[in-house]
C-alpha positions as CSV (number, residue, x, y, z in Angstrom):
1,X,-95.5,-99.7,75.9
2,X,-97.8,-100.0,78.8
3,X,-96.6,-99.6,82.3
4,X,-96.5,-102.4,84.8
5,X,-94.2,-104.9,86.5
6,X,-92.1,-107.7,85.2
7,X,-91.0,-110.6,87.5
8,X,-87.8,-112.2,86.6
9,X,-86.6,-115.5,88.0
10,X,-82.9,-114.5,87.9
11,X,-80.4,-117.2,87.0
12,X,-76.9,-117.4,88.5
13,X,-74.1,-115.2,87.0
14,X,-76.5,-112.4,85.9
15,X,-76.2,-109.1,87.7
16,X,-79.4,-107.1,88.4
17,X,-78.0,-104.5,86.0
18,X,-77.7,-107.2,83.3
19,X,-81.3,-108.1,83.7
20,X,-82.5,-104.5,83.5
21,X,-80.5,-104.1,80.3
22,X,-82.0,-107.2,78.8
23,X,-85.5,-106.0,79.7
24,X,-84.9,-102.6,78.1
25,X,-83.8,-104.2,74.9
26,X,-86.7,-106.7,74.8
27,X,-89.4,-104.2,75.7
28,X,-87.9,-101.3,73.8
29,X,-88.4,-99.2,76.9
30,X,-85.8,-97.1,78.7
31,X,-87.8,-96.5,81.9
32,X,-87.1,-99.8,83.6
33,X,-85.7,-100.3,87.1
34,X,-85.5,-103.0,89.8
35,X,-86.8,-103.4,93.3
36,X,-83.7,-104.5,95.2
37,X,-80.6,-106.1,93.7
38,X,-79.6,-109.8,93.7
39,X,-76.0,-110.8,93.8
40,X,-74.7,-112.6,90.7
41,X,-74.5,-115.8,92.8
42,X,-78.1,-115.5,93.9
43,X,-81.2,-116.7,92.0
44,X,-84.9,-116.0,92.2
45,X,-87.3,-113.1,92.3
46,X,-86.2,-109.8,90.8
47,X,-89.0,-107.4,90.3
48,X,-88.7,-104.8,87.5
49,X,-90.8,-101.7,87.2
50,X,-91.7,-100.7,83.6
51,X,-92.6,-97.2,82.5
52,X,-94.7,-95.3,85.1
53,X,-94.5,-98.3,87.5
54,X,-90.9,-97.3,88.2
55,X,-92.3,-94.7,90.5
56,X,-93.7,-97.5,92.7
57,X,-90.5,-99.5,93.1
58,X,-89.6,-98.0,96.5
59,X,-92.8,-99.4,98.0
60,X,-91.7,-102.9,96.8
61,X,-88.1,-102.5,97.8
62,X,-89.1,-101.5,101.3
63,X,-91.2,-104.6,101.8
64,X,-90.3,-108.0,103.3
65,X,-88.4,-110.6,101.4
66,X,-88.1,-114.4,101.7
67,X,-85.0,-116.4,100.9
68,X,-83.8,-120.0,100.8
69,X,-80.1,-120.1,101.8
70,X,-77.4,-122.6,102.5
71,X,-74.8,-121.7,105.2
72,X,-71.6,-123.6,105.2
73,X,-70.0,-123.8,108.7
74,X,-66.3,-124.6,109.0
75,X,-64.7,-121.9,106.8
76,X,-65.0,-118.2,106.3
77,X,-64.3,-116.2,103.2
78,X,-63.4,-112.6,102.5
79,X,-66.8,-112.0,100.8
80,X,-68.9,-114.0,103.2
81,X,-70.0,-116.2,100.3
82,X,-68.7,-119.0,98.1
83,X,-67.3,-116.5,95.5
84,X,-64.6,-115.2,97.9
85,X,-61.3,-116.4,99.0
86,X,-61.1,-118.7,102.1
87,X,-59.6,-116.8,105.0
88,X,-60.0,-119.3,107.8
89,X,-60.7,-123.0,108.3
90,X,-61.9,-124.6,111.5
91,X,-60.2,-127.7,113.0
92,X,-62.4,-130.8,112.3
93,X,-62.7,-131.6,116.0
94,X,-64.2,-128.2,116.7
95,X,-66.6,-128.5,113.9
96,X,-67.7,-132.0,115.0
97,X,-68.4,-130.8,118.5
98,X,-71.2,-128.4,117.3
99,X,-74.6,-129.8,118.0
100,X,-77.8,-129.1,116.1
101,X,-79.4,-127.5,119.1
102,X,-76.5,-124.9,119.2
103,X,-77.2,-123.9,115.6
104,X,-80.9,-123.7,116.2
105,X,-80.4,-121.6,119.4
106,X,-78.0,-119.1,117.8
107,X,-80.2,-118.5,114.8
108,X,-83.2,-118.0,117.2
109,X,-81.2,-115.3,119.0
110,X,-80.9,-113.5,115.8
111,X,-84.6,-113.3,115.0
112,X,-86.7,-110.2,115.5
113,X,-85.3,-106.7,115.7
114,X,-81.5,-106.9,115.6
115,X,-78.4,-104.9,114.8
116,X,-76.6,-106.4,111.8
117,X,-73.2,-105.5,110.4
118,X,-73.5,-105.6,106.6
119,X,-71.0,-107.6,104.5
120,X,-68.0,-105.5,103.5
121,X,-68.7,-106.4,99.9
122,X,-72.1,-104.8,99.9
123,X,-73.1,-101.9,97.7
124,X,-73.2,-99.5,100.7
125,X,-71.2,-96.3,100.0
126,X,-68.3,-95.3,102.2
127,X,-67.3,-91.7,101.5
128,X,-69.0,-91.9,98.2
129,X,-67.4,-95.2,97.1
130,X,-69.1,-98.6,97.1
131,X,-67.8,-100.8,99.9
132,X,-67.3,-103.7,97.6
133,X,-65.1,-101.6,95.3
134,X,-62.9,-100.6,98.3
135,X,-62.5,-104.3,99.2
136,X,-61.6,-105.2,95.7
137,X,-59.0,-102.4,95.8
138,X,-57.4,-104.0,98.8
139,X,-58.9,-101.9,101.6
140,X,-60.0,-103.5,104.9
141,X,-63.6,-102.3,105.4
142,X,-65.9,-102.9,108.3
143,X,-69.3,-101.3,108.1
144,X,-71.3,-100.1,111.1
145,X,-74.2,-102.3,112.3
146,X,-77.7,-101.2,111.4
147,X,-81.1,-102.2,112.6
148,X,-83.0,-104.9,110.6
149,X,-85.9,-107.1,111.3
150,X,-85.8,-110.9,110.7
151,X,-89.4,-112.2,111.0
152,X,-88.4,-115.9,110.9
153,X,-85.5,-118.2,110.4
154,X,-86.5,-121.8,109.8
155,X,-83.9,-124.6,109.6
156,X,-84.9,-127.0,106.7
157,X,-81.9,-129.3,106.8
158,X,-78.5,-129.9,108.4
159,X,-75.9,-131.9,106.5
160,X,-72.6,-132.9,108.0
161,X,-69.3,-133.7,106.4
162,X,-65.8,-134.1,107.7
163,X,-64.8,-130.5,106.9
164,X,-68.2,-128.7,106.9
165,X,-71.7,-128.5,108.2
166,X,-74.3,-127.2,105.8
167,X,-77.4,-125.5,107.2
168,X,-80.3,-124.9,104.8
169,X,-82.6,-122.2,106.1
170,X,-85.6,-120.2,105.0
171,X,-85.5,-116.5,106.1
172,X,-88.1,-113.8,105.9
173,X,-86.7,-110.4,106.7
174,X,-86.9,-106.7,106.2
175,X,-85.3,-104.7,103.4
176,X,-81.6,-104.1,104.2
177,X,-81.0,-107.5,105.7
178,X,-77.9,-109.3,104.4
179,X,-78.2,-113.1,104.3
180,X,-74.4,-113.4,103.8
181,X,-74.1,-111.6,107.2
182,X,-76.3,-114.2,108.8
183,X,-73.9,-116.9,107.6
184,X,-70.9,-114.9,108.7
185,X,-72.3,-114.2,112.2
186,X,-73.4,-117.8,112.8
187,X,-70.0,-119.0,112.0
188,X,-68.4,-116.4,114.2
189,X,-70.5,-117.1,117.2
190,X,-69.9,-120.9,116.9
191,X,-66.1,-120.1,116.4
192,X,-65.8,-122.2,113.2
193,X,-66.4,-119.6,110.5
194,X,-69.2,-119.5,108.1
195,X,-70.2,-118.4,104.6
196,X,-73.1,-118.6,102.1
197,X,-73.0,-121.2,99.4
198,X,-76.4,-120.9,97.9
199,X,-79.1,-118.2,97.9
200,X,-82.5,-118.0,96.3
201,X,-85.1,-115.3,96.8
202,X,-88.6,-116.7,96.7
203,X,-90.7,-113.7,97.6
204,X,-90.4,-109.9,97.3
205,X,-93.5,-108.6,99.1
206,X,-96.4,-110.2,97.2
207,X,-94.3,-111.1,94.1
208,X,-93.2,-114.7,93.6
209,X,-91.8,-116.7,90.6
210,X,-95.4,-117.5,89.5
211,X,-95.8,-116.3,85.9
212,X,-92.2,-115.2,85.8
213,X,-89.6,-115.4,83.0
214,X,-86.0,-116.5,83.7
215,X,-83.1,-114.2,82.8
216,X,-81.8,-116.8,80.4
217,X,-85.1,-116.9,78.6
218,X,-85.1,-113.1,78.4
219,X,-81.6,-113.2,77.0
220,X,-82.6,-115.8,74.4
221,X,-85.5,-113.7,73.1
222,X,-88.6,-115.0,74.9
223,X,-91.2,-112.3,75.0
224,X,-91.8,-111.2,78.6
225,X,-95.3,-110.7,80.0
226,X,-95.7,-107.4,81.9
227,X,-98.2,-107.4,84.8
228,X,-100.6,-104.5,84.3
229,X,-100.2,-101.6,86.7
230,X,-103.7,-101.9,88.0
231,X,-103.3,-105.6,88.8
232,X,-100.0,-104.8,90.7
233,X,-101.4,-102.0,92.8
234,X,-104.3,-104.2,93.9
235,X,-101.8,-106.5,95.4
236,X,-99.7,-103.7,96.9
237,X,-102.3,-101.2,98.3
238,X,-105.8,-100.9,99.5
239,X,-107.8,-99.6,96.5
240,X,-110.0,-96.6,96.5
241,X,-112.5,-96.6,93.7
242,X,-113.0,-93.0,92.7
243,X,-115.7,-90.9,90.9
244,X,-115.1,-88.7,87.9
245,X,-115.2,-85.6,90.2
246,X,-112.7,-87.1,92.6
247,X,-110.4,-87.9,89.7
248,X,-110.4,-84.3,88.6
249,X,-109.7,-83.2,92.2
250,X,-106.7,-85.6,92.4
251,X,-105.3,-84.3,89.1
252,X,-105.4,-80.8,90.6
253,X,-103.6,-82.1,93.7
254,X,-106.5,-81.9,96.1
255,X,-107.3,-84.4,98.8
256,X,-110.5,-86.5,98.8
257,X,-112.6,-88.1,101.5
258,X,-112.0,-91.8,102.4
259,X,-115.1,-94.0,102.3
260,X,-114.4,-96.5,105.0
261,X,-113.4,-94.1,107.7
262,X,-110.1,-95.9,108.2
263,X,-107.6,-93.3,106.9
264,X,-104.9,-93.1,109.5
265,X,-103.1,-96.4,108.8
266,X,-103.3,-97.3,105.1
267,X,-102.0,-96.0,101.8
268,X,-104.4,-96.3,99.0
269,X,-104.3,-96.6,95.2
270,X,-106.9,-94.5,93.4
271,X,-108.5,-96.4,90.5
272,X,-111.2,-94.9,88.3
273,X,-114.4,-96.5,86.9
274,X,-112.6,-97.8,83.8
275,X,-109.8,-99.4,85.7
276,X,-107.0,-96.9,85.3
277,X,-104.6,-96.2,88.1
278,X,-104.8,-92.5,88.8
279,X,-102.7,-91.9,91.9
280,X,-101.2,-93.2,95.2
281,X,-103.0,-91.6,98.1
282,X,-101.5,-91.0,101.6
283,X,-103.8,-90.6,104.7
284,X,-103.5,-87.3,106.6
285,X,-105.8,-85.4,108.8
286,X,-108.8,-87.6,107.9
287,X,-108.4,-87.2,104.2
288,X,-106.5,-89.0,101.4
289,X,-103.9,-86.8,99.7
290,X,-102.3,-87.6,96.3
291,X,-98.5,-88.3,96.7
292,X,-98.0,-89.8,93.2
293,X,-100.3,-88.9,90.3
294,X,-100.0,-90.8,87.1
295,X,-100.5,-89.2,83.7
296,X,-103.5,-90.3,81.6
297,X,-101.3,-92.5,79.3
298,X,-100.3,-94.7,82.3
299,X,-101.3,-98.4,81.7
300,X,-104.5,-99.8,83.0
């Protein structure tokens, strides 16, 4: 089994753990992990690292992500999404009084560097126990706000009904941002309640649904195509083509020179003359230092 990445277009009602288990069975490879979970309700891009590529998952997880989401104003739920129990419903006249410009303005206020309180049914641990488990056990949990960055929030469509206002948005944000919390906070500030009814992830860093396989196809036995490690690192990092002597130095843990002179801002992937990924190199003191070194049996 060669190392690399597998992009899944996750269907509804599959957990991220379900998808990893299916991939392990299909590829007959235990070393598979994912770059950021998707809730069962959500669909879209779930990136799996296979074999040695699992060592690179943190670089993908920490990158930006883009989502298409539908926020329903007019009611709140205990999970901030459509799978929870409704805990409040706004009077129709209050909902009807909300103008489109108010929605646009409030979302704009929550763009850039903000403090966001995660949903209480998130996977964040509280005293060693997942927050969602505490909620399911009947506890009232309110997590502390934490800094996130929302690059953009674009309203695609606003649809009105007697008892709800649906706001379709496209959000690009940093790791750690909760789209359910965006829905909750918009409903709170407009005093009508809000929750998420649909969520689809379209981008995880440079990964999209192009050349992906759905989780249903994977379950039904379709053979997945793994993106080779070298192709993936070329999309993730600046590549440093290395000589045979430099390859030997890297395997001994020694730093190498950087060709372009720009070593203070970019992480590099070291690739040898036959297209093998040798290492991930970190800039320090004018040199490139190996932080992750791959064994010789790593995939090209």
